[in-house]
C-alpha atoms as a printed R data frame, in Angstrom:
    type eleno elety resid chain resno      x       y       z
1   ATOM     1    CA   MET     A     1 60.218 117.411 102.675
2   ATOM     2    CA   LYS     A     2 63.462 115.682 103.937
3   ATOM     3    CA   SER     A     3 64.021 111.940 102.681
4   ATOM     4    CA   PRO     A     4 66.183 109.148 104.239
5   ATOM     5    CA   PRO     A     5 69.744 109.036 103.210
6   ATOM     6    CA   SER     A     6 69.393 105.330 102.946
7   ATOM     7    CA   SER     A     7 67.541 103.103 100.728
8   ATOM     8    CA   HIS     A     8 66.235 100.885 103.545
9   ATOM     9    CA   THR     A     9 62.603 103.297 103.156
10  ATOM    10    CA   ARG     A    10 60.768 102.998 100.016
11  ATOM    11    CA   PRO     A    11 58.547 106.238  99.950
12  ATOM    12    CA   THR     A    12 55.152 106.221  98.077
13  ATOM    13    CA   SER     A    13 55.684 107.721  94.724
14  ATOM    14    CA   ASP     A    14 54.396 111.335  94.225
15  ATOM    15    CA   ARG     A    15 52.102 109.981  91.418
16  ATOM    16    CA   LEU     A    16 50.438 107.271  93.289
17  ATOM    17    CA   ARG     A    17 50.090 109.389  96.519
18  ATOM    18    CA   GLU     A    18 48.031 112.152  94.052
19  ATOM    19    CA   THR     A    19 46.031 109.310  93.009
20  ATOM    20    CA   LEU     A    20 45.345 107.794  96.417
21  ATOM    21    CA   PHE     A    21 44.093 111.247  97.603
22  ATOM    22    CA   ASN     A    22 42.095 111.835  94.479
23  ATOM    23    CA   ILE     A    23 40.127 108.563  95.595
24  ATOM    24    CA   LEU     A    24 40.354 109.330  99.278
25  ATOM    25    CA   ALA     A    25 39.104 112.786  98.927
26  ATOM    26    CA   PRO     A    26 35.314 112.474  99.646
27  ATOM    27    CA   ARG     A    27 36.333 110.632 102.721
28  ATOM    28    CA   ILE     A    28 38.625 113.228 104.441
29  ATOM    29    CA   ASP     A    29 37.263 116.370 106.395
30  ATOM    30    CA   GLU     A    30 38.325 118.099 109.967
31  ATOM    31    CA   GLU     A    31 36.865 115.044 111.757
32  ATOM    32    CA   THR     A    32 39.133 112.489 110.022
33  ATOM    33    CA   ARG     A    33 41.719 110.465 111.845
34  ATOM    34    CA   PHE     A    34 44.233 109.057 109.853
35  ATOM    35    CA   LEU     A    35 46.746 106.352 110.708
36  ATOM    36    CA   ASP     A    36 49.856 106.072 108.461
37  ATOM    37    CA   LEU     A    37 51.565 102.794 109.674
38  ATOM    38    CA   CYS     A    38 54.875 101.932 108.474
39  ATOM    39    CA   SER     A    39 55.193 105.763 107.607
40  ATOM    40    CA   GLY     A    40 58.766 105.968 106.853
41  ATOM    41    CA   THR     A    41 59.044 109.586 105.835
42  ATOM    42    CA   GLY     A    42 55.393 110.348 106.936
43  ATOM    43    CA   ALA     A    43 54.586 111.701 103.581
44  ATOM    44    CA   VAL     A    44 51.201 109.931 103.153
45  ATOM    45    CA   GLY     A    45 50.108 110.994 106.242
46  ATOM    46    CA   ILE     A    46 51.452 114.570 105.794
47  ATOM    47    CA   GLU     A    47 49.236 114.852 102.635
48  ATOM    48    CA   ALA     A    48 46.383 113.578 104.634
49  ATOM    49    CA   LEU     A    49 46.561 116.600 106.958
50  ATOM    50    CA   SER     A    50 47.467 118.944 103.884
51  ATOM    51    CA   ARG     A    51 44.039 117.717 102.407
52  ATOM    52    CA   GLY     A    52 42.127 118.320 105.740
53  ATOM    53    CA   ALA     A    53 42.259 115.480 107.813
54  ATOM    54    CA   GLY     A    54 42.060 116.440 111.439
55  ATOM    55    CA   HIS     A    55 44.543 114.050 113.082
56  ATOM    56    CA   ALA     A    56 47.191 111.706 111.690
57  ATOM    57    CA   THR     A    57 49.068 109.247 113.836
58  ATOM    58    CA   PHE     A    58 52.233 108.233 112.360
59  ATOM    59    CA   VAL     A    59 54.022 104.812 113.306
60  ATOM    60    CA   ASP     A    60 57.500 103.390 112.415
61  ATOM    61    CA   LYS     A    61 59.618 100.864 114.284
62  ATOM    62    CA   SER     A    62 62.939 102.928 113.014
63  ATOM    63    CA   ARG     A    63 64.149 105.474 115.610
64  ATOM    64    CA   LYS     A    64 65.470 107.339 112.652
65  ATOM    65    CA   SER     A    65 62.310 107.438 110.640
66  ATOM    66    CA   CYS     A    66 60.470 108.571 113.461
67  ATOM    67    CA   ALA     A    67 63.057 111.419 114.102
68  ATOM    68    CA   LEU     A    68 62.661 112.209 110.103
69  ATOM    69    CA   ILE     A    69 59.008 112.396 110.618
70  ATOM    70    CA   GLU     A    70 59.203 114.760 113.531
71  ATOM    71    CA   GLU     A    71 61.583 117.006 111.419
72  ATOM    72    CA   ASN     A    72 59.256 116.985 108.525
73  ATOM    73    CA   LEU     A    73 56.357 118.032 110.841
74  ATOM    74    CA   ASP     A    74 58.342 120.920 112.202
75  ATOM    75    CA   LEU     A    75 59.690 121.754 108.957
76  ATOM    76    CA   LEU     A    76 55.861 122.412 107.261
77  ATOM    77    CA   GLU     A    77 54.727 123.735 110.694
78  ATOM    78    CA   ILE     A    78 52.333 121.227 111.326
79  ATOM    79    CA   PRO     A    79 50.764 122.034 114.880
80  ATOM    80    CA   GLU     A    80 51.420 119.293 117.468
81  ATOM    81    CA   ALA     A    81 47.781 118.904 118.454
82  ATOM    82    CA   ASP     A    82 47.007 117.414 114.955
83  ATOM    83    CA   THR     A    83 49.758 114.572 114.896
84  ATOM    84    CA   GLU     A    84 51.419 111.811 116.913
85  ATOM    85    CA   VAL     A    85 54.394 109.889 116.191
86  ATOM    86    CA   VAL     A    86 55.007 106.843 117.523
87  ATOM    87    CA   GLN     A    87 58.072 104.466 117.537
88  ATOM    88    CA   SER     A    88 56.718 101.143 117.515
89  ATOM    89    CA   ASP     A    89 56.296  97.557 115.452
90  ATOM    90    CA   ALA     A    90 53.073  97.728 113.696
91  ATOM    91    CA   GLU     A    91 51.574  94.753 115.417
92  ATOM    92    CA   GLU     A    92 52.706  95.775 118.728
93  ATOM    93    CA   PHE     A    93 51.040  99.362 118.086
94  ATOM    94    CA   LEU     A    94 47.635  97.719 116.929
95  ATOM    95    CA   ARG     A    95 47.363  95.527 119.762
96  ATOM    96    CA   LYS     A    96 47.806  98.302 122.666
97  ATOM    97    CA   THR     A    97 46.020 101.027 121.041
98  ATOM    98    CA   GLU     A    98 42.544 101.907 121.976
99  ATOM    99    CA   ASP     A    99 42.186 104.603 119.022
100 ATOM   100    CA   SER     A   100 40.143 104.223 116.076
101 ATOM   101    CA   PHE     A   101 41.044 105.369 112.568
102 ATOM   102    CA   ASP     A   102 38.713 106.382 109.660
103 ATOM   103    CA   ILE     A   103 41.604 105.964 107.261
104 ATOM   104    CA   ILE     A   104 44.436 103.513 107.824
105 ATOM   105    CA   TYR     A   105 47.589 103.356 105.304
106 ATOM   106    CA   PHE     A   106 49.853 100.315 105.595
107 ATOM   107    CA   ASP     A   107 52.883 100.377 103.746
108 ATOM   108    CA   PRO     A   108 55.225  97.935 105.311
109 ATOM   109    CA   PRO     A   109 58.609  96.727 103.367
110 ATOM   110    CA   TYR     A   110 57.206  94.964 100.669
111 ATOM   111    CA   ARG     A   111 59.185  91.516 101.750
112 ATOM   112    CA   ASP     A   112 56.969  91.526 105.437
113 ATOM   113    CA   ASP     A   113 53.857  89.168 105.819
114 ATOM   114    CA   TYR     A   114 50.931  91.653 105.426
115 ATOM   115    CA   ARG     A   115 48.176  89.092 106.842
116 ATOM   116    CA   LEU     A   116 48.598  89.399 110.664
117 ATOM   117    CA   VAL     A   117 48.227  93.170 110.508
118 ATOM   118    CA   LEU     A   118 45.348  92.807 108.127
119 ATOM   119    CA   TYR     A   119 43.539  90.244 110.282
120 ATOM   120    CA   LEU     A   120 43.660  92.581 113.429
121 ATOM   121    CA   PHE     A   121 41.731  95.040 111.181
122 ATOM   122    CA   GLY     A   122 39.439  92.455 110.160
123 ATOM   123    CA   ASP     A   123 38.990  90.817 113.562
124 ATOM   124    CA   PRO     A   124 34.957  91.081 114.580
125 ATOM   125    CA   ASP     A   125 36.109  92.356 117.881
126 ATOM   126    CA   SER     A   126 38.350  95.159 116.643
127 ATOM   127    CA   LYS     A   127 37.851  98.736 116.974
128 ATOM   128    CA   LEU     A   128 40.907  99.923 115.051
129 ATOM   129    CA   LEU     A   129 38.774 100.851 111.874
130 ATOM   130    CA   ALA     A   130 35.992 103.344 112.370
131 ATOM   131    CA   PRO     A   131 32.254 102.605 110.668
132 ATOM   132    CA   GLY     A   132 32.582 103.406 107.393
133 ATOM   133    CA   GLY     A   133 36.694 103.399 107.653
134 ATOM   134    CA   VAL     A   134 38.977 102.058 105.101
135 ATOM   135    CA   VAL     A   135 42.240 100.364 105.349
136 ATOM   136    CA   ILE     A   136 44.783 100.675 102.283
137 ATOM   137    CA   ALA     A   137 47.759  98.398 101.839
138 ATOM   138    CA   GLU     A   138 50.321  99.326  99.443
139 ATOM   139    CA   ARG     A   139 52.144  96.177  98.234
140 ATOM   140    CA   HIS     A   140 54.333  94.893  95.295
141 ATOM   141    CA   GLY     A   141 52.564  93.574  92.285
142 ATOM   142    CA   LYS     A   142 53.783  90.195  92.986
143 ATOM   143    CA   ASN     A   143 52.805  89.901  96.483
144 ATOM   144    CA   GLU     A   144 49.293  88.825  96.839
145 ATOM   145    CA   LEU     A   145 47.086  89.747  99.109
146 ATOM   146    CA   PRO     A   146 43.524  88.091 100.242
147 ATOM   147    CA   ASP     A   147 40.086  89.365  98.944
148 ATOM   148    CA   LEU     A   148 38.554  88.902 102.414
149 ATOM   149    CA   THR     A   149 40.278  88.616 105.787
150 ATOM   150    CA   GLY     A   150 38.411  88.604 108.824
151 ATOM   151    CA   GLU     A   151 35.431  91.025 107.937
152 ATOM   152    CA   LEU     A   152 37.578  93.160 105.757
153 ATOM   153    CA   ARG     A   153 36.675  92.793 102.408
154 ATOM   154    CA   ARG     A   154 38.901  94.301  99.444
155 ATOM   155    CA   TRP     A   155 36.671  96.420  97.188
156 ATOM   156    CA   ARG     A   156 39.236  97.894  94.859
157 ATOM   157    CA   MET     A   157 42.892  97.523  93.553
158 ATOM   158    CA   LEU     A   158 44.710 100.159  92.075
159 ATOM   159    CA   LYS     A   159 48.359  99.103  90.003
160 ATOM   160    CA   GLN     A   160 50.768 101.743  89.237
161 ATOM   161    CA   GLY     A   161 54.201 100.552  88.207
162 ATOM   162    CA   GLU     A   162 55.385  97.841  90.535
163 ATOM   163    CA   SER     A   163 53.165  98.939  93.208
164 ATOM   164    CA   VAL     A   164 49.340  97.949  93.929
165 ATOM   165    CA   LEU     A   165 47.217  99.800  96.308
166 ATOM   166    CA   SER     A   166 44.270  97.310  98.015
167 ATOM   167    CA   PHE     A   167 41.423  98.996  99.560
168 ATOM   168    CA   TYR     A   168 39.736  97.017 102.311
169 ATOM   169    CA   GLU     A   169 36.143  97.844 104.084
170 ATOM   170    CA   ARG     A   170 34.364  95.954 106.767
171 ATOM   171    CA   ALA     A   171 32.109  93.186 104.868
């Protein structure tokens, strides 16, 4: 896979991605709809597809990142019918989409405020998260996230190096 030439994108480490998918493995099958939000290179969503997810949506606000994701999908010969690449801010995408996702991976720049996006997933009227679905937020270890936001409840945290994965589901 191709990576961006600049340091503005912070790809999820291979080790953390492997650990993540070992945890998610029982939840992934050909019916799984995966959202890679703030997707950067698309590595996490591509991994979901390689592990058997039926569809992955990649969202990033950077035009260059979206072009890179398209290049990586083509390079790996992933069928276009299995993917969607959207250039958009995360909040804007979530407010406009009518799709529902089984697994949502949210990995914004560590300096961003995660709370509004997490609230959108936890809103009682939201259909973004499918029944039984999970939201995973990757964050820097120094950035705290709430245990509960709306109807989202954190049920697990995984720390690896400076990164922490917070796993949420509907309360």
